[in-house]
C-alpha positions in Angstrom: 171.5 56.5 93.2 167.9 56.7 94.2 167.1 60.1 93.1 166.3 59.6 89.7 170.2 60.1 88.2 170.3 63.8 89.1 174.2 63.2 90.0 175.0 61.5 87.0 173.4 64.4 84.8 175.2 67.0 86.7 178.6 65.4 86.5 177.8 64.7 82.6 177.3 68.4 82.2 180.3 69.9 83.8 179.1 70.4 87.9 182.0 68.5 89.0 182.3 64.6 90.1 178.9 63.1 91.2 178.6 63.2 94.8 178.5 59.4 96.3 176.4 59.2 99.8 178.1 56.0 101.0 181.5 58.1 100.8 180.5 61.5 101.1 177.7 61.6 103.4 174.1 62.6 102.8 174.6 66.1 103.3 177.2 66.5 100.7 175.0 64.7 98.3 172.1 67.0 99.0 174.2 69.8 98.5 175.2 68.6 95.2 172.0 67.5 93.6 170.1 70.3 94.6 172.0 72.0 91.8 170.0 70.1 88.9 166.4 71.7 89.3 168.7 75.2 88.2 170.7 73.6 85.3 169.4 74.0 82.1 172.3 71.9 80.6 171.5 68.8 82.9 167.8 69.4 82.5 168.2 69.4 78.6 170.2 66.1 78.8 167.5 64.4 80.6 164.9 65.8 78.2 166.7 64.2 75.4 166.8 60.8 77.0 162.8 61.1 77.5 162.6 61.6 73.9 164.8 58.5 73.3 162.7 56.2 75.7 159.4 57.2 74.9 159.7 57.1 71.0 161.7 54.2 71.1 160.5 50.9 69.2 160.8 47.6 71.1 163.7 45.8 68.9 162.0 42.2 69.3 158.2 43.0 68.6 158.7 45.8 66.5 156.3 47.7 68.5 156.6 51.4 69.3 156.4 52.1 73.0 153.7 54.6 72.2 151.6 51.9 70.9 152.2 49.3 73.5 149.4 48.2 75.4 151.6 46.4 78.0 152.9 49.8 79.7 150.8 51.7 82.0 152.5 54.7 82.6 155.6 56.9 82.0 157.1 58.2 85.1 159.2 61.1 85.5 161.7 59.9 87.9 162.3 57.7 90.8 161.3 59.7 94.0 162.3 63.2 92.1 162.8 65.8 94.8 163.4 69.8 94.9 166.3 69.2 97.3 166.1 72.6 98.8 163.3 75.2 99.8 164.6 77.7 97.5 164.2 75.2 94.4 160.5 74.5 95.0 159.1 76.8 92.1 161.7 75.7 89.9 161.4 72.1 90.7 157.3 72.4 90.1 158.0 73.9 86.3 160.7 71.2 85.6 157.9 68.7 86.6 155.5 70.4 84.4 157.7 70.7 81.8 158.7 67.1 81.7 155.2 65.7 82.4 154.2 67.8 79.1 157.0 66.8 77.0 156.0 62.9 77.5 152.3 63.5 77.0 153.3 65.2 73.4 155.4 62.4 72.6 152.9 59.6 73.8 149.2 60.7 74.1 148.2 57.0 74.5 149.8 56.6 78.2 149.2 57.9 81.9 152.2 60.2 83.2 152.9 59.9 86.9 155.3 61.8 89.1 157.3 58.8 90.9 157.2 61.6 93.9 157.3 60.0 98.0 154.5 62.5 98.9 155.2 65.6 100.8 158.4 63.5 102.0 159.7 64.0 98.8 158.3 67.6 98.4 160.5 69.4 101.2 157.7 68.5 103.7 155.3 70.5 101.8 151.8 69.3 101.0 151.0 72.4 99.0 154.0 71.7 96.4 152.9 67.8 96.4 149.6 69.4 95.3 150.7 71.9 92.9 152.8 69.1 91.0 150.0 66.6 90.9 147.3 69.3 89.8 149.1 69.6 86.5 146.6 68.0 83.8 149.2 66.2 82.5 149.8 64.2 85.7 147.5 61.3 85.6 147.3 60.3 89.4 149.0 60.5 92.6 151.8 58.9 94.0 153.1 58.1 97.4 155.7 56.2 99.0 155.7 55.1 102.8 159.1 53.9 104.5 158.9 53.5 108.5 162.6 52.9 109.0 164.2 55.3 106.7 161.9 58.2 107.9 162.6 57.3 111.3 159.3 55.8 112.9 160.7 52.8 113.8 164.5 51.6 114.9 166.8 49.0 113.9 167.1 47.8 117.2 163.2 48.2 118.1 161.3 47.1 115.0 158.4 45.6 117.0 158.5 47.8 119.8 157.9 50.7 117.5 155.1 49.0 115.3 152.4 50.7 116.5 153.6 54.2 115.8 154.9 53.1 112.4 151.0 52.1 111.7 149.7 55.5 113.2 152.1 57.6 111.4 151.6 55.5 108.0 147.6 56.0 108.6 148.3 59.7 109.2 150.3 60.2 105.8 148.1 58.4 103.8 145.1 60.4 105.0 147.0 63.7 104.4 147.6 62.7 100.9 143.8 61.3 100.4 142.7 64.7 100.9 144.6 66.0 98.0 143.6 63.3 95.9 140.1 64.0 96.6 140.5 67.8 95.7 141.9 66.9 92.6 139.7 64.0 91.9 142.3 61.9 90.8 143.3 58.3 91.7 146.1 57.5 94.0 148.8 54.6 94.2 151.1 53.6 97.1 153.8 53.2 95.2 156.5 51.6 97.4 156.3 50.4 101.0 158.4 48.0 102.9 159.6 47.2 106.1 162.9 45.2 107.4 163.1 41.6 109.0 162.9 40.7 112.4 165.8 41.9 114.5 167.1 44.1 111.7 168.9 40.8 110.0 168.6 40.1 106.5 169.0 36.3 105.9 166.0 34.4 104.2 166.1 32.5 107.3 165.1 35.2 109.5 161.5 35.7 110.3 159.3 38.6 109.0 156.7 38.8 111.9 157.0 42.7 112.2 156.9 42.9 108.5 153.7 40.8 108.0 151.7 42.7 110.5 152.8 45.8 108.7 151.9 44.4 105.4 148.5 43.3 106.8 147.6 46.7 108.2 148.5 48.6 104.8 146.7 46.3 102.7 143.8 46.8 105.1 143.9 50.5 104.6 143.5 50.3 100.9 141.1 47.4 100.8 139.0 49.7 103.1 139.1 52.5 101.2 138.3 50.6 98.0 135.3 49.0 99.4 133.9 52.4 100.1 134.5 53.6 96.6 137.3 55.8 97.5 140.3 56.9 95.2 143.0 54.4 96.4 143.7 52.5 93.1 146.3 50.1 94.5 150.0 49.6 96.1 153.5 48.3 95.2 155.0 46.6 97.8 158.9 46.7 97.9 160.2 44.5 96.9 159.9 41.2 95.2 163.2 39.2 96.2 162.0 36.4 94.2 164.3 33.1 94.4 167.5 35.2 94.9 170.3 33.5 96.7 172.3 35.6 99.1 175.9 35.7 99.7 176.7 34.9 103.3 180.1 36.4 102.9 178.9 39.5 102.7 175.7 42.1 103.2 175.9 44.5 100.3 175.7 43.7 96.9 178.9 42.6 94.7 179.6 41.7 91.1 178.6 38.0 90.6 175.7 38.4 93.1 172.1 37.4 92.6 169.9 40.5 92.1 167.3 40.8 95.0 164.8 43.8 95.6 167.1 45.9 97.5 169.7 48.6 95.5 173.1 47.9 95.7 173.7 50.7 98.5 171.3 48.9 100.7 171.8 45.7 102.8 170.6 42.8 100.5 167.5 41.4 102.2 166.7 44.5 104.1 163.1 44.9 102.2 163.2 42.1 99.8 160.1 39.8 99.9 161.4 36.0 99.0 159.5 33.5 97.6 160.0 31.3 100.7 158.7 34.4 103.4 155.4 34.0 104.9 154.5 37.4 103.6 154.0 36.1 100.3 150.8 34.3 101.8 149.6 37.8 103.1 150.0 39.3 99.4 148.0 36.3 97.9 145.1 36.6 100.3 145.0 40.5 99.9 145.0 40.0 96.1 142.1 37.3 96.2 140.2 40.1 98.6 140.4 42.8 95.9 139.5 40.3 93.3 136.7 39.4 95.1 135.7 43.1 96.2 136.0 44.0 92.0 133.8 41.5 90.9 
């Protein structure tokens, strides 16, 4: 699941069978994984894995990861969360502990949280600030998901696009305040938007998505042009030349990999090589390169 593997570590350390959201529902999943920040055994297993990965030597070129200049940053997890208000303090301490562990093993690379922002901090911007104020956290992360967060709906993507833009700007602005206070760069690490009509085939246009991408890129470019702290962004996600199976929507064994995880519709947020979105990404990259000269 997307929450950095919490549920598997809990299962491996005797907390019962992992909950699968698609089968057991999200409330049951949240209830299960909120045990992680308070489980010393699960966190110890995670720490062992961190040490294994960070100290690893690449088997093909014999370069240690700590010496590899092609690595930009280590990240604590994918969208780690406290999952409960009562976990906020212990969650913040755990994030600090992991960041310190990574830095102790590898002083040569940056460390980032992987956080969604306040959305991943129980909607507590103070918790987000506390986590990213840690000296071992090199820069701030945020994610923005208009559909997942209810800013648009499957049957009205285009109609609610103005609201998605408005809420996106508010969310970015809120976290830019924290970035300025901490004097650290910020990266919009994930953002995406469904294809028109909430259909998933590559043949379906991406009119609303394209408009949303242009808007988000514009916000980042404006900040960079004014000397702000926006360091860049990653769109979610690259689908490349993957071929979709018309017989089913969700990934099955033998299917090509798109940018969408197996538990989501294949093509939901993927940007394929044939999409009009590609030209927008190219244009914005050229503008950023021009501005940096």
